[in-house]
C-alpha positions in Angstrom: -1.3 -34.4 -14.9 -0.6 -32.8 -11.0 0.5 -35.1 -8.3 -0.2 -35.7 -4.6 3.3 -34.1 -4.9 2.6 -31.3 -6.8 -0.2 -30.3 -4.3 1.9 -30.7 -1.0 4.5 -28.5 -2.7 2.0 -25.8 -3.3 0.1 -26.0 0.3 4.1 -25.4 2.0 4.8 -22.4 -0.8 1.6 -21.2 0.8 2.3 -21.9 4.5 5.8 -20.0 4.3 3.8 -17.1 2.8 1.5 -16.8 5.8 4.5 -16.9 8.2 6.4 -14.0 6.4 3.2 -12.1 6.3 2.7 -13.0 9.9 6.1 -11.8 10.8 5.9 -8.9 8.9 2.5 -7.7 11.0 4.7 -8.9 14.3 7.5 -7.0 13.4 4.7 -3.6 13.0 6.1 -3.6 9.5 3.5 -2.6 6.2 3.4 -4.9 3.4 5.4 -4.4 0.1 3.1 -2.0 -2.3 2.3 -3.5 -5.0 3.7 -3.2 -8.6 3.1 0.7 -10.1 2.2 2.3 -6.5 4.3 5.2 -5.2 4.6 5.3 -1.6 4.7 8.6 0.0 4.9 9.5 3.9 1.6 11.5 4.8 1.9 13.2 8.1 -1.8 13.2 9.8 -3.0 16.2 11.5 -4.0 14.3 14.8 0.3 13.7 14.5 0.5 10.3 13.3 2.3 9.3 9.7 0.9 7.2 7.7 2.7 5.0 5.0 0.4 5.6 1.4 0.5 3.7 -1.3 -1.0 5.4 -4.5 -1.8 5.0 -7.8 -0.8 7.9 -9.5 -1.9 8.7 -13.6 0.6 11.1 -14.9 -1.8 12.2 -17.2 -1.6 13.3 -20.3 -0.9 16.8 -22.0 -4.7 18.0 -22.1 -5.6 16.1 -18.7 -3.9 17.0 -15.1 -1.8 14.0 -13.1 -4.4 12.4 -10.5 -3.6 10.2 -7.8 -5.5 7.3 -6.1 -4.9 6.3 -2.4 -5.1 2.4 -2.5 -3.8 1.5 1.3 -2.7 4.0 4.0 -1.0 2.0 7.0 -0.2 2.7 10.4 2.1 0.8 11.4 0.8 -2.7 9.9 -2.6 -1.8 10.3 -4.0 -0.1 6.9 -7.0 2.6 7.9 -7.5 3.5 4.9 -11.0 2.8 5.0 -11.2 4.4 8.4 -10.3 8.1 6.7 -12.5 10.8 6.0 -12.6 12.0 2.6 -10.9 15.5 3.4 -8.0 13.6 4.4 -7.6 11.2 1.4 -8.2 14.0 -1.2 -5.4 16.3 1.2 -3.1 13.0 0.5 -3.4 12.7 -3.2 -3.0 16.0 -3.5 0.4 15.9 -1.7 1.5 13.3 -2.7 1.1 14.6 -6.7 3.0 18.0 -5.1 6.0 15.5 -3.8 9.1 15.4 -5.7 9.2 11.9 -7.1 13.2 11.0 -8.1 
Protein backbone atom coordinates (compact mmCIF):
# COMPACT_ATOMS: atom_id res chain seq x y z
CA UNK A 1 0.00 0.00 0.00
CA UNK A 2 1.30 3.44 -0.94
CA UNK A 3 1.83 6.06 1.69
CA UNK A 4 1.83 9.84 1.61
CA UNK A 5 5.63 9.70 1.81
CA UNK A 6 5.72 7.61 -1.40
CA UNK A 7 3.72 10.22 -3.28
CA UNK A 8 5.81 13.04 -1.86
CA UNK A 9 8.97 11.25 -3.02
CA UNK A 10 7.50 10.90 -6.51
CA UNK A 11 6.57 14.58 -6.55
CA UNK A 12 10.15 15.45 -5.59
CA UNK A 13 11.49 13.30 -8.44
CA UNK A 14 9.15 14.98 -10.94
CA UNK A 15 10.18 18.42 -9.71
CA UNK A 16 13.87 17.52 -10.07
CA UNK A 17 13.37 16.21 -13.60
CA UNK A 18 11.49 19.35 -14.61
CA UNK A 19 14.27 21.52 -13.20
CA UNK A 20 16.87 19.50 -15.09
CA UNK A 21 14.91 19.86 -18.34
CA UNK A 22 14.54 23.60 -17.75
CA UNK A 23 18.29 23.90 -17.22
CA UNK A 24 18.94 22.08 -20.51
CA UNK A 25 16.52 24.32 -22.38
CA UNK A 26 18.00 27.45 -20.85
CA UNK A 27 21.51 26.30 -21.74
CA UNK A 28 20.34 25.78 -25.35
CA UNK A 29 21.09 22.08 -25.12
CA UNK A 30 19.21 19.46 -27.07
CA UNK A 31 17.54 16.71 -25.04
CA UNK A 32 19.15 13.27 -25.12
CA UNK A 33 18.09 10.97 -27.96
CA UNK A 34 15.73 8.11 -27.27
CA UNK A 35 17.00 4.57 -26.89
CA UNK A 36 18.09 3.23 -30.27
CA UNK A 37 17.92 6.59 -32.04
CA UNK A 38 20.82 7.74 -34.18
CA UNK A 39 22.14 11.30 -33.95
CA UNK A 40 22.98 13.03 -37.22
CA UNK A 41 24.10 16.64 -37.81
CA UNK A 42 22.39 18.07 -40.89
CA UNK A 43 23.55 21.24 -42.64
CA UNK A 44 20.31 22.95 -43.62
CA UNK A 45 20.44 24.91 -46.89
CA UNK A 46 19.72 28.15 -44.97
CA UNK A 47 23.02 27.76 -43.09
CA UNK A 48 21.69 26.32 -39.82
CA UNK A 49 22.94 23.02 -38.42
CA UNK A 50 20.18 20.75 -37.16
CA UNK A 51 20.78 17.99 -34.64
CA UNK A 52 18.59 15.19 -35.94
CA UNK A 53 17.45 12.05 -34.15
CA UNK A 54 16.54 9.22 -36.46
CA UNK A 55 15.16 5.73 -36.21
CA UNK A 56 17.07 3.60 -38.73
CA UNK A 57 15.93 0.21 -39.93
CA UNK A 58 18.95 -1.34 -41.60
CA UNK A 59 16.73 -3.73 -43.55
CA UNK A 60 17.41 -7.29 -44.44
CA UNK A 61 18.91 -8.95 -47.48
CA UNK A 62 15.88 -8.23 -49.66
CA UNK A 63 14.89 -4.87 -48.15
CA UNK A 64 16.77 -1.58 -48.32
CA UNK A 65 17.64 0.39 -45.20
CA UNK A 66 15.17 3.11 -44.16
CA UNK A 67 15.63 6.13 -41.93
CA UNK A 68 12.78 7.97 -40.21
CA UNK A 69 13.32 11.43 -38.76
CA UNK A 70 12.08 11.52 -35.16
CA UNK A 71 13.26 14.97 -34.04
CA UNK A 72 15.25 17.83 -35.56
CA UNK A 73 16.62 20.37 -33.11
CA UNK A 74 17.83 23.88 -33.77
CA UNK A 75 19.48 24.50 -30.42
CA UNK A 76 16.92 23.33 -27.85
CA UNK A 77 13.89 23.79 -30.13
CA UNK A 78 12.43 20.83 -32.00
CA UNK A 79 11.71 22.12 -35.50
CA UNK A 80 10.88 18.76 -37.07
CA UNK A 81 7.21 19.72 -37.48
CA UNK A 82 8.20 22.88 -39.36
CA UNK A 83 10.41 21.19 -41.95
CA UNK A 84 9.09 20.68 -45.49
CA UNK A 85 8.89 17.11 -46.78
CA UNK A 86 11.80 17.56 -49.27
CA UNK A 87 14.13 18.60 -46.41
CA UNK A 88 13.00 15.64 -44.29
CA UNK A 89 13.64 13.33 -47.25
CA UNK A 90 17.11 14.87 -47.67
CA UNK A 91 17.93 14.41 -43.97
CA UNK A 92 16.84 10.76 -44.06
CA UNK A 93 18.79 10.08 -47.28
CA UNK A 94 21.97 11.74 -46.01
CA UNK A 95 21.70 9.89 -42.69
CA UNK A 96 21.66 6.56 -44.54
CA UNK A 97 24.80 7.59 -46.46
CA UNK A 98 26.59 8.60 -43.25
CA UNK A 99 29.39 6.36 -41.95
CA UNK A 100 28.12 5.04 -38.62
CA UNK A 101 30.58 3.67 -36.07
